[in-house]
N, C-alpha and C positions, 0 to 999 in steps of 0.2 A: 716575232717569229719571221724567219726568212724562208722562202721557197726557192728551190733550185729548178732548173728547166725540166728535170725529170718529174717534178710535181705538177707541172702545168696541166690543167684539165678544166672542162666546163664546170662552172659553179664556184670556182676558187675565188675567194675574196682577197683582193690585193690593194695596196696603197700606191698610187702613182701621183707624183707631184703634190703630195700632201692631201689627196682626196681618196675616198674609198671607191673601188670599182669591183664589179663582178665579171669574171671571164665568161663570155658567151660563145667564143670559138677559140680553139687552139689547134694550130696546124704545124706539123713538123716537116721541114724541107731539107734534103741533103743534096746540095748541088754537086755537079761532077767534080769540081775543084773547090777547095776551101772547107771552111768549118760549117757544121750543121746549124740551121737557123730555125727558131721557133717564132711563129707569128701569132700574136694574141689579138683578138677583138674583144674589147672590154666596154661595158656600159656603166656609166657613172651612177652611183647610188644617191648623190646629192642633186645632180642636175640632169640625169637621164641622157647625157650626151654619149655618143659612141666614139671610141678612139681605137686606132690600130697601133700596136707596139711590136717591135722586132727585138729578139734576144738571141745572142749566140749561145751555143752549147756551153754550159758551165756558169752562165750568168745567174745572178740571184735577184729576187725581188722581195720587197717587204710585204708581209701579210697585213691585211687591215684588221684592226681590233673591232670587228663587227659582231654583234650578238643579236639573234632574233629570238623574241620572247612572245609567247601567246598570252593575250590579255583579252578580257571581255569589255566591249563597248558599253558604257553606262549611260551617258547623256551628253548634251551639247550645252555649253554656256555661250555667252555672246561671241567670244573670239576664239574659243577652243573646244575641243572634244575631250571628254574625260574617259579614260580607260582604267580598268582595275585588274591588278594581278590577283588571280583567284587563290593563290597559295599564301601570299603575305597580306592580301587585302590592301595593298598600297595603291593609291590612285595617282595617275599621271595625266597631266593636261597636255594636249598636243594642239598646237596652233593650227588654224584653218589652212594656212599656206602649206603646212607640212602634210596635212591629210589630203588636200587637193581634191581630185575627182573621185577618190575613194569614198568621199562623203555620200555620193549617190547610191552607195550599196550598204550603208551602215544601218543596222537595226539594233535596238536596245537588247542587250544580253548576248549579242553575236560575238563569237570568238574571232579575234583578228591577230595578225602577226605584226608586232612593232619591232622595227630595226633600230638598234642603238649603236652609235659610233662615238667612241670616247666619252661615254656617259650621256650623250644627247640623243633624243629620238629624231631620226632623219627620214623615216618612211613608215607608212602604215599600209598594210595590204589586207583586203577582205578575202573571204573564201572565193574560190574560182567560180562557183555558181551560187546565186542568191535568190531566194523565193520572195517576191515582192507582190503586193496587192495593187491592182489597177485602180487608181484614184479617179481618172477621167479618160474617156475615149468616146468617139462618136459611135452611135449605134451602127450595126452592120447594114449595108444596103440590101434590100430584098433581093434574093437570088444570088448574092455574092458570098454566101457563107461557105461554100464548098471549094472555092477557087483559092489561089495563092495571092489574093489581094491583101496588102498590108495597109494599116492605118496608124496614125500617130496616137500615142497614149502617154499619159503621165502617171508615174508610179508614186507610191506613198512616200518615197524619199525625195521626190522632186525630179527624178530622172525622166527625161523624155526619150522615148524609143518607139520603134515601129513594131506592131503586133499584128497577127493575122486577123482577118475580118470577123471571125467567130468569137473573139475575145470580148467580154463585156465588163462594165464597171463592177468591181467587187471580186473579179476572178483573181486567183493567185497564179503568177507565171514565174518560170525559172529564167533568170537573166544571167548571161555570161559576163562577169565583172571585168574581164580583160578587154572586151570589145563593146560592152553595153548593149548587146543584141539579144533578142528573144531566142530562147532555146525550146521551151515547151510549156504547155499549161500543166499546172500541178493539180492532180485530182483531189477532190474533197474526200477525206477519209471519215 
């Protein structure tokens, strides 16, 4: 599939130099003289690098054959993570290198988005916020429970992050998977 300059918008998935990219910014510029210009800022889906590309009005760009599919995380083997398609019950093994830092937010049974390009899995993304149990943290210093003092904590997935002083071992906390930072304590229902 080809896209013309009139199709350029944020989120469009395109292929540049044989690799898939997602458009993160699209700017239209009409100089006083000459032809209109479209400037795209694109982030690579394989290597996360950001590039800038300029197109003249009427140019075309190839669309990337990228498909995003929701699958449930099942378990980890030695060198891979196993995800299951809950409609076909087909299992997919994803190498540790492909999962990367997302492994810090994976819990069994969690629904994740797997990105396929030309039939291969190139990326895994967890939900934006993940509820994790605090596996270890130092006890709060006496009198420091009401201030905004943070302390290091280790989550059940192995993630190391800073949490407020009032958080204890066994508490469940909401973590932002984009930044790895504490959001809030999850109340016990």
